[in-house]
C-alpha positions in Angstrom: 0.1 -0.4 0.4 3.1 2.3 0.8 4.6 2.2 -2.0 2.2 1.8 -4.4 1.1 5.7 -2.9 5.0 6.3 -3.2 4.9 5.1 -7.2 1.9 7.8 -7.7 3.0 10.4 -6.0 6.2 10.1 -8.5 3.8 10.1 -12.0 1.9 12.6 -10.1 5.6 14.3 -9.5 6.6 13.9 -13.4 3.1 14.8 -14.5 3.2 18.0 -12.7 6.9 18.3 -13.6 6.2 18.3 -17.1 3.1 20.5 -16.9 5.1 23.2 -15.1 8.0 23.5 -17.8 5.5 23.8 -20.5 4.0 26.6 -19.2 7.4 28.0 -18.3 8.4 27.3 -22.2 5.0 29.7 -23.4 6.3 32.0 -20.9 9.9 32.1 -21.8 7.7 32.4 -25.2 6.2 35.0 -24.3 8.5 37.1 -23.2 10.5 36.4 -26.2 8.4 37.8 -28.3 7.6 40.8 -26.1 11.4 41.3 -25.5 11.4 41.4 -30.1 8.5 43.7 -30.3 9.9 46.0 -27.6 13.2 45.2 -29.5 11.6 46.8 -32.4 9.9 49.9 -31.3 13.1 50.9 -30.0 15.4 50.9 -33.3 12.2 52.8 -34.7 12.7 55.5 -31.7 16.4 55.6 -32.3 16.1 56.0 -36.1 14.2 58.4 -35.0 16.2 60.9 -33.1 19.2 59.7 -36.0 16.8 62.1 -37.7 16.0 64.4 -35.5 20.1 65.0 -35.4 20.2 65.1 -39.4 17.4 67.6 -40.0 18.6 70.0 -37.2 22.4 69.8 -39.2 20.7 70.5 -42.1 18.9 73.9 -41.0 20.9 77.0 -39.2 19.7 79.1 -36.7 17.1 81.2 -38.9 15.5 78.8 -40.2 12.0 77.4 -39.2 10.3 74.2 -39.6 7.3 75.2 -37.0 4.7 72.3 -37.7 7.1 69.4 -38.0 4.9 66.0 -37.2 6.2 62.8 -36.0 3.9 59.5 -37.2 5.2 55.7 -37.5 5.5 54.5 -41.1 6.2 51.1 -40.2 3.3 49.0 -41.4 4.6 45.7 -38.6 2.1 45.0 -35.8 4.3 45.2 -32.9 2.4 45.8 -30.1 -1.5 44.3 -29.1 -4.5 45.9 -30.6 -7.3 46.8 -27.9 -9.7 44.9 -30.3 -10.2 41.2 -30.5 -11.6 40.7 -33.6 -11.8 42.8 -37.3 -15.0 43.6 -36.0 -15.0 45.1 -33.2 -12.2 47.6 -34.6 -14.8 48.4 -37.4 -17.8 49.0 -35.0 -15.3 50.9 -32.5 -14.2 53.2 -36.1 -17.6 53.6 -37.1 -19.2 55.1 -34.0 -15.8 58.1 -33.6 -17.3 61.2 -34.5 -13.4 62.5 -34.4 -10.1 60.3 -35.6 -7.6 62.2 -35.7 -5.5 62.5 -32.1 -2.6 66.0 -31.7 -0.2 64.7 -29.5 1.4 67.7 -27.7 4.6 67.0 -26.1 5.5 68.2 -22.3 9.0 70.9 -21.6 11.9 69.7 -22.8 10.6 66.5 -25.2 9.4 66.7 -28.1 7.0 64.7 -31.1 9.7 62.2 -30.7 8.2 61.4 -27.3 5.1 59.5 -28.6 6.1 56.5 -30.4 4.9 53.8 -28.9 1.4 55.5 -28.2 1.6 56.6 -32.4 2.0 53.3 -33.4 -0.5 52.0 -30.9 -3.0 54.8 -31.9 -2.8 54.0 -35.4 -3.1 50.0 -35.2 -6.9 50.9 -33.9 -7.3 52.8 -36.9 -6.9 56.2 -35.1 -4.9 59.1 -36.5 -2.5 60.3 -34.1 0.1 63.6 -35.1 2.8 64.2 -32.8 4.0 68.1 -33.4 7.1 69.5 -32.0 6.0 72.7 -30.7 8.8 75.7 -30.7 12.5 75.2 -30.2 11.9 71.3 -29.3 12.3 68.3 -30.5 13.5 68.7 -34.4 12.6 72.1 -34.5 15.2 74.3 -35.7 13.8 77.8 -33.5 16.6 78.9 -30.6 15.0 78.1 -27.7 16.2 80.9 -26.1 14.1 83.3 -28.2 10.7 81.7 -27.4 9.5 84.4 -24.9 5.6 83.8 -24.7 3.4 81.1 -24.4 2.1 82.1 -28.1 5.3 81.7 -29.6 5.2 78.1 -27.9 2.6 77.2 -28.9 3.1 78.2 -32.3 3.2 74.8 -34.0 0.2 73.8 -32.9 -1.9 77.0 -33.9 -0.9 76.9 -37.0 -1.8 73.1 -37.6 -5.1 74.3 -36.2 -6.0 77.2 -38.5 -5.2 74.6 -41.4 -7.8 72.2 -40.9 -10.7 72.0 -42.6 -14.0 74.0 -41.5 -15.7 71.1 -40.9 -13.2 69.1 -39.2 -12.5 68.7 -35.0 -9.2 67.2 -33.6 -8.5 65.9 -29.8 -5.6 67.4 -28.5 -3.7 65.4 -25.9 -1.3 67.1 -24.1 2.3 65.9 -21.5 3.6 68.3 -18.6 3.9 71.7 -20.2 2.2 70.8 -23.3 -1.3 71.5 -21.1 -0.5 75.1 -21.1 -0.5 75.1 -24.8 -3.6 72.8 -25.1 -5.2 75.3 -22.6 -4.4 78.4 -25.3 -5.7 76.2 -28.6 -8.7 75.5 -26.7 -9.1 79.5 -25.5 -8.7 80.1 -29.4 -10.0 77.1 -31.1 -12.8 76.0 -29.4 -15.0 75.0 -32.1 -12.0 73.5 -33.5 -11.3 70.7 -30.9 -14.2 68.2 -29.3 -12.0 67.2 -26.5 -9.1 67.9 -24.6 -6.7 65.0 -22.7 -4.3 66.6 -20.2 -1.7 63.4 -19.5 0.0 64.3 -15.7 0.0 68.1 -17.7 -0.5 71.5 -16.4 -4.2 72.2 -16.3 -3.8 75.4 -14.9 -7.3 77.6 -13.6 -7.5 80.9 -15.5 -4.2 83.5 -14.4 -2.3 80.6 -13.3 1.0 80.0 -14.2 2.1 76.8 -15.7 5.8 77.0 -14.0 3.9 77.2 -10.1 2.5 73.0 -10.3 6.1 72.4 -10.6 6.9 74.7 -7.9 6.5 71.9 -4.9 10.1 69.9 -7.1 11.9 73.9 -8.0 10.2 75.8 -5.5 8.9 79.1 -6.1 9.1 80.5 -9.3 11.3 84.3 -8.0 13.7 82.1 -6.1 14.3 79.9 -8.8 14.7 82.8 -11.1 16.9 83.6 -9.1 19.1 81.7 -7.9 18.5 78.0 -10.1 22.1 76.1 -11.1 19.4 74.9 -14.3 18.5 78.1 -15.6 20.6 79.4 -19.3 21.4 82.8 -19.8 20.8 83.1 -24.2 21.0 86.6 -24.1 24.2 86.8 -22.2 25.0 86.7 -18.3 23.7 90.0 -17.8 20.0 89.8 -19.4 17.0 87.6 -17.5 17.8 83.6 -17.9 16.0 82.3 -21.1 15.1 78.8 -20.3 16.5 75.9 -18.3 17.7 71.9 -18.7 17.7 70.0 -15.5 21.2 67.9 -15.4 20.3 64.2 -16.4 21.1 62.8 -12.9 18.2 64.9 -12.0 15.4 64.3 -15.5 16.4 60.4 -14.4 15.2 61.5 -10.9 12.1 63.4 -11.2 11.2 62.1 -14.6 11.7 58.2 -15.1 11.7 56.3 -12.1 9.9 54.2 -13.9 10.5 54.3 -17.4 12.9 50.9 -19.2 16.4 52.3 -19.6 16.4 52.2 -23.5 13.5 55.4 -23.7 15.8 56.4 -21.0 18.5 57.0 -23.4 16.6 58.3 -26.0 15.7 61.2 -23.8 18.9 61.8 -22.8 19.7 62.0 -26.4 17.0 64.0 -27.5 15.6 66.1 -25.2 16.9 70.5 -25.1 16.4 73.2 -23.0 12.7 73.9 -21.7 12.1 77.9 -22.3 10.9 79.8 -19.2 8.8 82.4 -21.1 5.8 80.3 -21.7 6.1 78.5 -18.5 5.9 81.7 -16.6 3.2 83.6 -18.4 -0.4 83.3 -16.6 -3.5 82.3 -18.8 -6.2 84.0 -19.7 -8.9 81.7 -19.6 -12.6 81.9 -20.4 -15.7 80.0 -19.2 -17.7 80.7 -23.3 -14.2 79.4 -25.3 -12.1 77.3 -22.7 -14.9 76.1 -20.1 -16.4 75.2 -23.8 -14.7 72.1 -24.7 -15.0 68.6 -22.7 -11.7 67.6 -20.1 -10.8 65.1 -18.8 -7.1 64.4 -17.1 -5.0 61.6 -16.7 -3.3 61.3 -13.6 0.3 59.2 -13.1 1.1 57.6 -9.8 4.7 57.4 -9.5 5.0 60.6 -11.1 8.0 62.2 -8.4 7.7 65.7 -11.1 4.3 66.3 -11.0 3.3 64.8 -7.5 -0.3 62.6 -7.2 -1.2 65.7 -4.3 -0.2 67.8 -7.1 -2.4 66.5 -9.7 -5.0 65.8 -7.5 -5.2 69.4 -6.7 -5.4 70.6 -10.3 -8.3 68.6 -11.2 -10.4 69.4 -7.6 -9.3 73.4 -8.7 -10.2 73.3 -12.8 -12.1 70.3 -12.1 -12.8 68.2 -15.5 -15.1 66.0 -17.1 -13.2 62.7 -16.0 -10.4 62.0 -14.3 -8.5 58.7 -15.5 -5.3 57.2 -13.1 -2.7 54.7 -13.9 -0.8 53.0 -11.3 3.0 52.5 -11.3 3.4 55.3 -13.9 6.2 58.0 -13.5 5.8 61.4 -15.3 6.1 59.5 -18.4 3.5 56.7 -19.1 4.2 56.9 -22.8 7.5 55.3 -22.2 7.0 53.3 -18.5 3.0 52.4 -19.1 2.2 52.2 -23.3 -0.3 49.8 -23.5 -2.7 51.5 -20.2 -2.3 54.9 -21.3 -3.2 53.5 -24.6 -6.3 52.2 -23.1 -7.5 55.0 -21.7 -7.1 57.3 -24.4 -9.3 55.0 -26.0 -12.0 55.4 -24.3 -11.8 59.0 -23.4 -12.3 58.9 -27.2 -15.0 56.8 -26.7 -17.0 58.5 -24.7 -20.1 60.2 -26.6 
């Protein structure tokens, strides 16, 4: 009896080991596929970064590329589609009033930072357009010459002005790009179907975008006097024109959950942040800005714009909907691209 029990136990153990081995092999295969997909995306991103450098070498300081856009050109499906079959995708697209999604980067970034989101949105049948704001990405405007929010937002405003009369768009703004989105809402409320703020400066009227970051950077007045990150583009005897954090500070504040390859991409691509636009108070009216439907996506492991500050933003300037991404740093397009994509789709689908 005892021997029989031992024999059966050994057989069962053998079956369990085989089953476990199959599961491990399956997981290993999936992991390899995911790594291959991620590698493909990063190769595309690095290619975009190289192109950015080449473009910047091609134009002198007097040139202008105010409406540079980045879109994915590869048809390869590198990330999973949120729809299980083609009928669901077709029904989803037919239900949408607006399919053009305009992606606006945050401080120091450029259109390049949206490369994962661009791929995911295109796979869902949408029309993503990522713009470089003035002095950002591969736009050749001298950052130190961008002194106002109007200057900074020119590529976005030009894009909206060029839209056909009957066409609307959905704006998605990240970080200080939220100020450019808010400005566009005030200027063209009839052209903007929805505005989505991704851990962004969704300030109230008469507030400055910089004030949102005062918890990390200190008051605007002290920052302008004493910050080690300031750049005096017009000479040391004139007021500072821009700023750029050191790499270790950027990594700690922006990329605490982002993959190493995305951090490397950011380190070679980020540019100084013009001070004028983020020190400027916005004038927003209920009749224009307030007429556009707003949504806010919070990032819960954000060290640049803490969850408490984000809660304060949505409390003081309440949007129509608030969404939260767990485990995301200040750059969900790097650290949690799938979660960000699902939330964007959910908001886009709201009638």
